[in-house]
N, C-alpha and C positions, 0 to 999 in steps of 0.2 A: 243146437236146433235155429233158435233168430238169425244168427248170421250167416248160415248155409241158406237158410229162406231169403234173405235181402242180399246176397250174391245172388241167387238164382233168379229174381225178380230185374235186379241191374243186370245178369247177362240177356233178361230176355227184352228190357226196352234199350238196350243198345242195341240188339241182334233185329227187330224192329226198327230202331233207328238206322240201321244200316242199310236194312231193303227198302227205305223207305227213298231213301236219297239216292236210290239207286236213278243214272243216268240214260234209263234205256227208252226216253221221251221223242227222241229223234224222228221224225217224220222220213217217211221215203218216199219219193217224187216217181211217177211217170215217165217213160223216154218222153211223153207228148209235154210236160209238164216241163219237164230239163230243154227241150226245144224253143219253147215258148220261153221259159226264163231268158234265154242265152238270145231271142229274137227281139227282146226289150231290153238287154243291156248293148247289144250289135245296134239297135237304134239311139241311144243316149250317146255311144264313139262315134256316130257319123253326125249326130249333133253338134258332136264338140269342134269337129272338124269343120264346119259349113260355114260356108264366106257369101260375104254380099258381092255385087259386083264392081266394089272398089279392092276385094280382096280383104276385109276386115273381118273376123269373126261375125257372124250373126248375135252367137248366144253371149250370153256373159257364165262366168264359172261362179258360182260361191261354194265354197269348201265349209260347210256345218255338220253336226252333229255326226261328224263319220265320214259322211261323204259327199258328195258333188251336185248340188242341183244346177240344172242351166235356165237362165230368166234371158227375157231380153222388151225394152220397156217400146210396145207400140205407141202410146199416147202419152205424151206428158204433158199435164193440166195447170203445175203449181209452176209458177218462174221460181221460186222460193222452195228449195226441197223441206216437207214436214214429215220424219220419220214417228210412226207408230211406237208404242211401246206393247209390251210383251200381253199388261192384264186390262190395256184398251177396247174396252168393247166397239167395234167398226162396223162399218156396215160392207159385206164386200157384194156385187152385181159378178157371181160366178159364174163359170160352166163348166164340168171337165169331161176329159175324151183319156180313150187308151190309143195306142198305137194306129191302130187299125180304122180307126176315125170313130170309132162307137162313143155314143154319148151314156155317160153312166149320171154326170150331175147333170141335170137340165137348168140351164139358164133362171137366174135367179137371184133375188135380192136376201143375204142370209146375214143377220146380227150376230157375233161370237168375237170374243178374245182371242188374239193372234195365238196364247200360250195354248188353249182349248183347241188347236189347230195339229195337222199330221206335221211331224218337223219340216219337210222338206217346203212347205205351204209356209208355214210360220218363217223359217229364215227368210226365204223370199220376201216375206210381207216385213218383215223389219228391218231389213236391208233397201228398199225403195221405199219411196215417196207417196203419201199419200196423194189419190188424185190419181195418179201413173195408171197406164191400163198395162197390162202386162201378159204374157204368156210363159208360165215356168214348167218347165217338164222336169218332174219327181222322180227318182230311181225309185224300185221297189223299196230297198233299205231303208227308204226316208219317207213310205207311205205306210202302205197296208201290211207290206214286207212278203212274206212266201205263204199266209195263210187267204183264204177266199172271203170276199167282206162281200156279201151282198152280190151284186154287179160288176164289180171289178173281181177276176179272177188271180191266185196268187204268183205274187211274182212280176205284178203289172206296173210300169212305166205310167205314171199321169201325167196327161196335161191340162197345166187349167188356163184359161184366163180367163182374168178377175181385172174388176178396178174397185179400189178403196177409197171409201168415203168415210168421214168423220160422224158421228150420230148429230 
């Protein structure tokens, strides 16, 4: 009798475990959302090819964390580059935009370690010198991904203008 009870309990646990592991948590997007995602990807494709008056690419490409972030140095203060570490608390004078110009991050100072930032921004910060003024273009996969995040719609490319300073 005990062995039948044990087998029945085991079967119930296994059955509930298999149904709990169901992979049916996929998100269905509307055609408008899919068009928005493609518009954001196209923006990045265009920026990757953008050239200045000398025929040089405007943006550097940083491949890190599984995708490509674009950035350019607008102004360089330091004569000798000084690269931050991920756990170092830094002060960022930061402002963020969507590709249509919508400001989702008002310009202001924040203090934070780079490791606590979204992957794309963290990658650029750790790859550029303290004191540099930077424009970074972050794909959705390295930003807030394909979920809404307050004023940032799912699938948004993020554009940050910032300068990093030590505390």
